[in-house]
C-alpha positions in Angstrom: 30.8 5.0 -20.3 30.9 8.1 -17.9 29.7 7.0 -14.0 28.2 9.7 -12.1 27.5 9.9 -8.2 24.2 11.8 -8.1 20.5 11.2 -6.7 19.2 9.8 -9.9 15.8 11.1 -9.4 16.7 14.1 -11.1 18.6 12.2 -14.1 21.8 14.0 -15.7 20.7 17.0 -17.6 24.5 17.6 -19.1 24.4 14.2 -20.9 20.5 14.7 -22.5 18.7 13.4 -24.7 19.0 9.9 -23.7 17.5 6.9 -26.0 17.6 4.3 -23.3 16.9 5.0 -19.4 16.9 1.9 -17.3 16.2 2.5 -13.6 17.5 -0.4 -11.3 15.4 0.2 -8.0 12.1 0.3 -7.3 10.2 3.5 -7.7 6.9 4.9 -6.9 6.9 7.5 -8.9 8.3 9.0 -12.2 10.0 12.4 -11.6 9.9 15.3 -14.6 13.9 14.7 -15.0 13.0 11.1 -16.5 10.5 12.5 -18.5 11.8 15.2 -19.8 15.3 14.1 -21.0 13.9 10.7 -22.6 14.3 11.3 -26.4 11.9 11.7 -29.2 11.3 7.6 -29.9 13.5 6.8 -26.5 12.3 4.3 -24.0 12.2 4.3 -20.0 12.3 1.2 -17.9 11.4 1.1 -14.5 10.7 -1.2 -12.0 6.9 0.9 -10.4 4.9 0.5 -7.5 1.3 0.9 -8.4 -1.2 0.6 -5.8 1.3 -1.9 -3.9 2.7 -4.1 -6.8 5.6 -3.9 -8.2 6.5 -4.3 -12.3 9.2 -3.6 -14.5 7.3 -1.2 -17.3 8.8 -0.3 -20.4 7.5 3.6 -21.3 7.9 5.5 -24.5 6.3 8.9 -25.2 3.1 9.2 -27.1 1.7 12.8 -27.2 2.3 14.4 -24.2 2.7 11.6 -21.7 4.2 8.0 -21.1 2.5 4.7 -22.6 3.6 1.6 -21.8 4.8 -1.2 -24.4 5.4 -3.6 -22.6 5.9 -5.0 -18.3 7.0 -8.2 -16.3 7.3 -9.2 -12.9 10.2 -8.3 -11.1 11.6 -7.5 -7.5 13.8 -4.4 -6.8 14.9 -2.8 -3.6 13.5 0.6 -3.0 14.5 4.2 -4.0 16.3 6.2 -1.4 16.9 9.9 -1.8 14.5 12.3 -3.2 12.4 9.7 -4.8 12.0 8.0 -1.9 8.6 6.8 -0.5 7.9 4.6 2.7 4.8 2.6 2.4 3.3 2.6 5.6 1.8 -1.3 6.9 -1.6 -1.8 8.5 -0.4 -4.3 10.8 -3.2 -6.8 11.0 -1.2 -8.8 13.5 2.0 -7.4 14.9 4.6 -7.7 12.5 3.5 -11.0 10.9 0.4 -10.2 8.7 0.4 -7.1 6.9 -1.3 -4.8 4.5 -0.1 -2.3 1.7 -1.6 0.0 -0.4 -0.3 3.3 -2.4 -2.2 5.2 0.1 -0.7 5.3 4.1 -3.4 3.4 5.3 -6.3 1.7 2.7 -8.9 1.5 5.2 -8.0 2.4 8.3 -6.2 0.6 11.7 -9.5 0.8 14.2 -11.6 -0.7 11.6 -9.5 -3.9 10.6 -7.9 -4.1 14.2 -8.3 -7.4 15.1 -9.8 -8.5 12.0 -8.3 -12.0 11.9 -9.3 -13.2 14.8 -12.8 -13.4 13.9 -13.9 -16.9 11.7 -12.8 -17.2 8.1 -15.1 -17.2 4.9 -14.6 -18.8 2.0 -15.3 -18.1 -1.8 -13.8 -20.3 -4.8 -14.2 -19.1 -8.3 -14.2 -21.9 -10.5 -11.3 -20.4 -12.3 -8.2 -23.3 -13.1 -4.8 -22.6 -13.8 -2.3 -24.7 -14.4 1.1 -26.0 -12.5 3.6 -23.2 -13.6 1.2 -21.6 -15.6 1.6 -17.8 -15.0 -1.4 -15.4 -13.9 0.7 -12.3 -13.3 -1.7 -10.4 -15.5 -4.8 -11.0 -12.8 -2.6 -9.3 -9.8 -3.1 -6.2 -11.9 -6.8 -6.7 -13.0 -7.9 -6.8 -9.3 -5.5 -3.5 -8.7 -7.5 -2.0 -11.3 -11.2 -3.3 -11.0 -11.3 -2.6 -7.0 -11.5 0.5 -5.4 -10.5 -0.8 -2.1 -8.0 -3.1 -3.4 -4.3 -3.7 -1.3 -1.7 -6.4 -0.9 -1.4 -8.6 2.0 2.4 -9.9 2.8 2.5 -12.5 6.0 5.7 -14.1 7.9 6.2 -17.8 7.1 5.4 -18.2 10.7 1.9 -16.5 10.5 1.3 -19.4 7.8 2.5 -22.3 9.1 -0.1 -21.8 12.3 -3.2 -21.2 9.8 -3.6 -17.4 10.7 -3.7 -16.7 7.0 -3.1 -18.7 4.1 -2.4 -16.4 1.3 -1.6 -17.6 -2.1 2.1 -15.8 -1.8 4.1 -14.5 1.2 4.9 -11.7 -0.8 2.0 -9.0 -2.0 -1.0 -11.3 -2.1 -4.1 -9.0 -4.0 -6.8 -8.2 -1.5 -9.0 -5.5 -0.3 -10.1 -4.0 2.6 -13.7 -3.4 3.0 -14.5 -1.3 5.7 -13.7 -3.7 9.0 -13.6 -6.5 6.5 -10.6 -8.1 4.8 -10.5 -10.4 1.7 -7.3 -11.7 0.4 -6.8 -14.4 -2.4 -6.4 -17.5 -1.0 -3.3 -20.2 -1.1 -4.6 -22.1 -4.6 -6.2 -25.8 -4.1 -5.2 -28.3 -6.2 -8.4 -30.3 -7.7 -7.2 -33.5 -9.3 -5.0 -36.3 -7.3 -1.9 -35.3 -9.5 -1.8 -31.5 -8.5 -1.4 -30.3 -11.8 -4.5 -28.2 -11.4 -5.1 -25.5 -9.0 -8.3 -23.5 -8.3 -8.5 -19.8 -7.4 -10.2 -18.7 -4.5 -10.2 -16.1 -1.7 -10.6 -16.4 2.1 -12.6 -13.4 4.1 -12.7 -12.2 7.8 -14.8 -9.8 9.7 -18.2 -8.8 10.1 -18.8 -9.0 5.9 -16.6 -11.7 5.6 -18.3 -13.6 3.0 -19.6 -11.0 1.4 -15.8 -9.5 0.8 -14.7 -12.9 -0.6 -17.3 -13.6 -2.8 -16.3 -9.8 -4.4 -12.6 -10.7 -4.9 -13.7 -13.9 -6.2 -16.1 -12.2 -8.6 -13.4 -10.2 -9.8 -11.5 -13.1 -10.4 -14.3 -14.9 -12.5 -14.3 -11.5 -14.8 -10.7 -11.6 -15.4 -10.9 -15.1 -16.6 -13.9 -14.4 -18.8 -12.8 -11.3 -20.1 -9.2 -10.5 -19.8 -7.0 -13.5 -19.5 -5.8 -14.2 -22.5 -6.1 -10.7 -24.2 -3.5 -8.3 -24.9 -3.2 -7.1 -21.0 -3.3 -4.0 -19.5 -1.7 -0.3 -20.6 -0.2 2.0 -17.7 -0.1 5.5 -18.9 2.0 8.5 -16.8 0.7 12.0 -16.9 1.7 15.0 -15.4 0.4 15.8 -11.9 -1.7 18.5 -13.1 -3.8 16.3 -15.8 -7.8 16.9 -15.1 -9.7 14.1 -14.9 -10.9 14.5 -18.2 -7.5 14.4 -19.8 -7.0 10.8 -18.3 -8.2 8.0 -20.3 -10.6 5.4 -18.5 -8.9 3.3 -15.9 -7.8 3.1 -12.0 -5.7 6.5 -11.6 -2.9 6.1 -9.0 -2.3 10.2 -7.7 1.5 10.2 -7.1 3.7 13.4 -6.2 4.9 14.4 -9.8 2.4 12.4 -12.0 -1.1 10.6 -12.3 -1.0 7.2 -13.2 -3.8 5.0 -15.1 -3.8 1.2 -15.2 -6.4 0.5 -18.1 -7.4 -2.8 -20.0 -9.2 -3.1 -23.8 -12.7 -3.9 -24.2 -13.1 -7.6 -24.1 -14.1 -8.9 -27.4 -17.5 -10.2 -27.2 -18.3 -13.0 -29.5 -21.8 -13.1 -30.8 -23.6 -16.3 -31.3 -24.0 -18.4 -34.3 -27.8 -18.0 -36.0 -29.3 -21.1 -36.0 -30.1 -22.6 -39.2 -33.5 -22.8 -40.3 -35.4 -25.9 -39.3 -33.1 -26.5 -36.3 -34.5 -26.6 -33.2 -33.2 -24.1 -30.7 -31.0 -25.9 -28.1 
């Protein structure tokens, strides 16, 4: 075993190639050194921030780019040094409620100033989840589906006061729609035993009802088409890759790379043919 004291952004070229590269800090981008020093058939595992969401992704080489093979939820301290990237939040209520995006300002601090002071609109999706049933893929679907996706973070005091009621304190899916805001609501129980819960959205601003409805609609689409499928793929391409060289999906432009989050097309089940002599129902 060798221990080096250096900036991990640049890898360790004197010992390449590596069959495995495992990063143990949260990264915003993938520098050329990690891709270039990874052996053919090797695997890179990195906690990566994509559109404000943190997931640990396992990547392998795939014809000039990296393609994910697996992913999972994670939480790591952010990277320092040359690869550091400071997330600049939009403050919605002092330091108590903030909005984060891959961009420094997802919709402008001006339009969203005071957005939480207005009345709250609700939109419930009819989509249910069981107690302790994982649904982290829903966050990734929303990040891919919504061009104005962001994540909302709140302090406990803001929740206790009723100012906001998000599904999580950290990184609750949201959207910043001009001067209106919507975020995923705290899940509400639908049975006395509190073992089944419904997804919904809360909206604020002049177009609060429409913003909340947009978010709830995407939750319904996730449930119908993607909830039980194979899940998303994240590909990582060199920064100069033209749009025509990228797969379909949500693109996030970084310093060194262009990342694309894509989902396989949902399987459409054809209706069973009616039997002769039977009345349609």
